[in-house]
C-alpha positions in Angstrom: 108.0 95.7 53.1 111.4 94.7 51.9 112.9 97.5 54.2 111.0 95.4 56.8 112.5 92.2 55.9 116.1 93.6 55.7 115.7 95.2 59.1 114.6 91.7 60.4 117.6 90.0 58.7 120.4 92.5 59.6 118.7 92.0 63.9 119.0 88.7 63.5 122.5 88.2 62.5 123.6 90.7 65.1 122.0 88.2 67.6 119.4 91.5 68.6 116.1 89.5 67.2 113.5 89.7 69.7 109.5 86.9 69.8 107.1 86.6 71.6 107.0 83.6 73.8 104.6 82.0 76.6 106.8 80.7 79.0 106.4 77.1 81.0 104.8 77.2 84.1 106.7 76.0 87.0 109.9 77.8 85.5 111.9 79.6 88.4 111.4 83.0 87.0 113.5 86.0 87.3 112.0 87.8 84.4 109.5 89.1 86.3 108.5 92.8 87.6 105.5 91.5 90.0 108.1 92.2 92.8 105.4 91.6 95.7 103.6 88.8 94.1 100.5 90.9 94.0 99.2 90.1 90.9 98.1 87.1 92.5 97.6 87.8 95.8 93.6 87.4 97.0 93.1 90.8 98.3 94.0 92.5 95.0 91.8 89.9 92.8 89.0 90.2 95.3 88.9 94.0 94.8 89.1 93.9 91.3 86.2 91.2 90.5 84.4 93.7 92.8 85.0 96.4 90.6 83.8 94.3 88.2 80.6 93.5 89.2 79.8 97.2 90.3 81.1 98.5 87.4 81.7 96.3 84.0 84.7 96.0 82.6 85.3 99.2 81.0 85.2 102.5 81.9 83.3 103.8 78.9 85.4 107.1 77.2 88.1 109.3 78.5 88.0 110.7 81.9 87.2 114.1 80.9 83.8 113.0 79.1 82.1 109.9 80.9 84.8 108.0 82.0 85.7 108.8 84.9 85.4 106.7 88.0 85.3 107.1 91.8 87.4 104.6 91.9 89.9 106.6 89.9 89.5 109.4 92.1 89.7 106.9 95.6 93.2 105.5 93.9 94.7 108.7 93.2 93.9 109.9 97.1 95.5 106.5 98.1 98.9 107.2 95.5 98.9 110.9 97.8 99.0 109.3 99.9 101.5 106.5 99.8 103.9 108.5 97.9 103.5 111.5 100.9 102.5 113.9 97.9 99.3 116.1 98.0 97.5 114.6 95.7 97.8 112.3 91.9 96.3 111.9 88.6 96.0 108.3 86.9 97.1 107.6 83.6 96.3 104.5 81.7 99.9 103.1 81.9 103.6 104.2 83.1 104.7 104.7 79.5 101.4 107.4 78.8 102.3 109.0 82.1 105.8 109.9 81.7 105.1 111.2 77.8 102.2 113.2 78.9 104.3 114.9 82.4 106.9 115.9 80.1 105.3 117.0 76.9 102.9 118.9 79.2 105.3 120.5 81.4 108.2 121.5 78.9 108.1 123.4 75.6 110.3 124.8 72.9 111.7 127.6 74.9 112.6 125.1 77.9 115.5 122.5 78.7 115.2 119.3 79.8 118.0 117.6 81.5 117.8 114.0 81.6 120.0 110.8 82.6 121.2 108.9 79.5 120.3 105.6 81.0 116.4 107.1 81.5 113.9 104.8 80.6 112.3 105.4 77.3 109.3 106.9 78.1 110.8 109.7 79.5 113.2 110.0 76.0 109.9 110.1 74.3 108.1 112.5 76.9 111.3 114.6 76.3 111.1 114.5 72.4 107.7 115.1 72.6 108.0 118.2 74.2 110.1 120.2 71.5 112.0 121.2 74.4 115.6 121.2 74.4 117.2 117.6 75.6 120.4 117.9 77.5 121.3 114.4 78.6 123.6 114.0 81.6 126.5 111.2 81.7 124.3 108.2 84.3 124.0 109.6 88.0 126.6 112.0 87.3 126.0 115.3 89.3 129.2 116.9 88.5 128.2 116.8 84.6 125.0 117.9 85.2 126.0 120.5 87.0 127.8 121.7 84.0 125.0 121.2 82.0 122.8 123.7 83.9 125.6 126.2 84.4 126.5 126.8 80.6 122.6 126.5 79.5 120.8 129.6 79.6 117.1 131.0 78.1 114.0 132.6 79.2 112.2 129.5 79.4 111.7 126.7 82.1 114.5 124.0 83.6 113.7 120.4 84.1 115.9 117.9 85.7 114.0 114.1 85.2 115.5 111.0 86.1 114.6 107.1 87.4 114.9 106.7 91.0 115.7 103.1 90.5 117.2 101.9 87.1 115.3 99.4 85.2 118.4 97.4 83.7 121.2 98.4 86.5 119.5 98.2 89.6 121.4 101.6 90.5 119.7 104.5 92.1 119.8 108.0 91.1 121.7 110.6 93.8 118.4 112.5 94.2 119.6 114.6 97.3 122.2 115.9 95.1 119.9 116.5 92.0 117.7 118.4 94.5 120.0 120.7 95.8 121.0 121.4 91.9 117.7 121.9 91.0 117.2 124.5 93.8 120.3 126.0 93.3 119.2 126.2 89.1 115.5 126.6 90.0 114.2 123.8 87.8 111.9 121.3 88.5 112.6 117.8 89.1 110.5 114.8 87.3 111.0 111.2 89.1 109.8 108.2 87.9 109.8 105.5 90.8 108.6 102.8 88.7 110.5 99.9 89.8 110.4 101.8 93.8 107.4 102.0 94.2 106.2 99.0 96.5 109.5 98.2 97.5 111.1 101.1 98.8 110.3 103.7 101.5 107.7 101.8 103.3 106.1 101.3 99.5 106.2 105.0 99.0 109.9 105.1 97.0 113.0 106.4 96.8 112.1 110.0 97.4 109.7 109.4 100.6 112.9 107.3 101.9 115.1 109.7 101.5 113.3 112.6 102.5 113.9 114.3 99.2 111.0 116.8 97.2 110.2 115.8 93.9 107.8 118.0 92.0 106.2 115.6 90.4 106.7 111.9 90.7 105.6 109.3 88.0 105.0 105.5 88.8 103.0 102.7 87.2 100.8 100.7 88.5 101.9 97.3 87.0 105.4 96.5 88.8 105.0 95.6 92.7 101.7 96.9 92.5 100.4 93.7 90.4 98.2 95.1 87.9 98.2 98.0 85.1 98.3 101.3 84.9 100.6 104.7 85.8 100.3 108.2 87.9 101.9 111.1 88.6 102.0 112.6 92.1 102.2 115.7 92.0 100.6 119.5 93.7 97.0 120.0 93.2 97.8 122.7 91.1 100.0 120.5 88.5 97.1 118.0 88.7 94.6 120.3 87.2 97.3 121.3 84.5 97.9 118.1 83.6 94.1 117.4 83.5 94.1 120.2 81.0 97.3 119.9 78.9 98.5 116.8 79.1 97.6 114.4 75.6 98.2 111.2 76.6 95.6 112.0 79.8 93.0 113.9 77.7 93.0 112.0 75.0 92.8 108.3 76.3 90.1 106.1 77.8 89.9 106.2 82.0 91.3 103.5 83.3 89.4 100.0 83.7 87.7 99.4 87.1 89.5 96.2 87.8 92.8 97.6 87.2 91.8 100.4 89.4 90.2 97.9 92.3 93.5 95.6 92.1 95.8 98.8 92.5 94.0 100.1 95.4 93.5 96.2 96.9 97.6 96.6 96.4 98.0 99.7 98.2 96.8 98.5 100.9 98.6 95.0 101.2 101.3 97.2 100.7 100.6 99.3 103.7 99.3 96.3 106.4 102.8 94.5 105.4 105.2 97.8 104.8 108.5 95.8 105.6 108.4 93.3 102.4 109.9 95.7 100.2 112.9 95.4 103.1 112.7 92.0 102.6 112.9 91.7 99.5 115.8 94.2 99.2 117.7 91.7 101.7 117.0 89.0 99.4 118.4 91.0 96.7 121.6 91.8 98.8 122.1 88.0 99.8 122.2 87.5 95.6 124.4 89.8 94.8 127.1 88.4 97.3 126.6 85.0 96.2 127.4 86.2 92.8 130.3 88.4 93.7 131.8 85.1 95.1 131.9 83.7 92.0 133.2 86.7 89.9 130.1 88.2 88.2 129.7 91.8 87.3 126.3 93.1 88.6 127.0 96.9 87.9 126.7 98.6 90.9 122.7 97.5 92.0 121.3 98.7 94.7 118.2 97.5 94.1 115.8 94.0 93.1 116.8 94.4 89.9 120.6 92.4 89.5 122.1 92.3 86.2 124.5 89.9 85.1 126.6 91.3 82.3 127.7 89.4 79.5 129.0 92.3 76.8 128.1 90.4 73.7 124.7 90.0 72.8 125.2 86.1 71.7 126.7 85.2 74.6 123.7 86.6 76.7 121.2 84.3 74.7 123.2 81.8 75.2 123.8 82.1 78.8 119.9 82.5 79.1 118.7 79.4 77.1 121.6 76.8 79.2 120.1 78.5 82.2 116.1 77.7 80.9 117.5 74.1 80.2 118.4 73.8 84.1 114.6 75.5 85.1 115.4 79.2 85.5 114.1 81.9 83.5 116.5 85.0 83.2 115.8 87.0 79.7 118.6 88.2 77.7 118.6 92.0 77.1 120.1 93.3 74.7 120.6 96.9 72.4 118.7 99.2 72.0 117.3 98.7 75.8 120.4 98.6 77.2 123.7 100.1 75.4 125.4 98.6 73.0 128.5 96.3 74.4 126.4 96.2 77.6 124.0 92.8 77.0 122.9 91.1 80.4 121.2 88.7 81.9 118.6 91.0 84.1 117.7 89.3 87.4 114.4 90.6 89.1 114.1 89.1 92.6 110.5 88.5 94.0 109.0 88.3 97.2 108.1 84.6 95.7 112.1 83.5 95.7 114.2 82.0 98.4 117.2 82.1 99.5 117.0 78.2 98.5 116.3 79.3 95.1 119.5 82.2 94.8 121.8 79.1 96.2 120.6 77.0 93.3 120.8 79.9 90.8 124.2 81.2 91.9 125.3 77.6 91.8 124.3 76.9 87.9 125.7 80.5 87.1 128.7 79.2 88.6 129.2 76.0 86.9 128.3 77.7 83.5 
């Protein structure tokens, strides 16, 4: 325990310690990923309750044993329809989907080319695969080209990137990455966790741009308002993941309530496909207000808008002052973001109004 205690003291001294909190109700919340407010939508809750009443609270086992439910397969059909892919496979979480997909696709003789700011689950998936991992500069297709050009070998090449980056809110150059994948015969894996429900009429950035990814991964826990993850892909790849993805094979199937809620969320998104665009317009309004008071929001082009403070203690102080003014914006510090880029991460949702934006900008300006 001495090492643990020493580590915690060191984190405290550097302003990097993390603690669990229950935040007060009624606060203006800019730290949720419930982008469309679907976690409390009546239809979503209804579908979850119906699933529990029909099937109970758990699936009862891994899906390859006795835990495969009709709800799972119905959800997979709807996720494929939403993303414009042939089919999909549901995992227990988005993290499990990313680690499972990459560790199945890649092996010792292969190479994974990863954006330097990819989500931790993609980093862990590449590491677990034991493939050679090469990280290209963030959203830099020229550097990716250089790495692809000088990497040879008999194995396959996989390029993996987030579509919307969770801490900067910027968007990967997916069209250019697709061209490089075609040129160098690479698989293209795109994590659409923060784009599903918001971009492309709910189907993500790939769908909005008309870009074909070989595998799209995503989560049910952000804009869909529930829990779980998925990989959208071809039927052959789905069968491959069923047989080779350890995080699928050895995990209990998604609980009925989560599958039911996700089906309800997709139904709401399909009936209200303009909600994502309205949310992006609101985020644009927020960025405009921030620009007027001279704040750095790091190239955000989505519903995620960071305010970079650089120094960790500054981020903590700013977050505390905002909370004293009834605004919740959690400080994000290393290792979640690179050293020297601590920030407040503002997540815009459909629960926010223009008045909320103006209030928040005014408080930030005063601080």
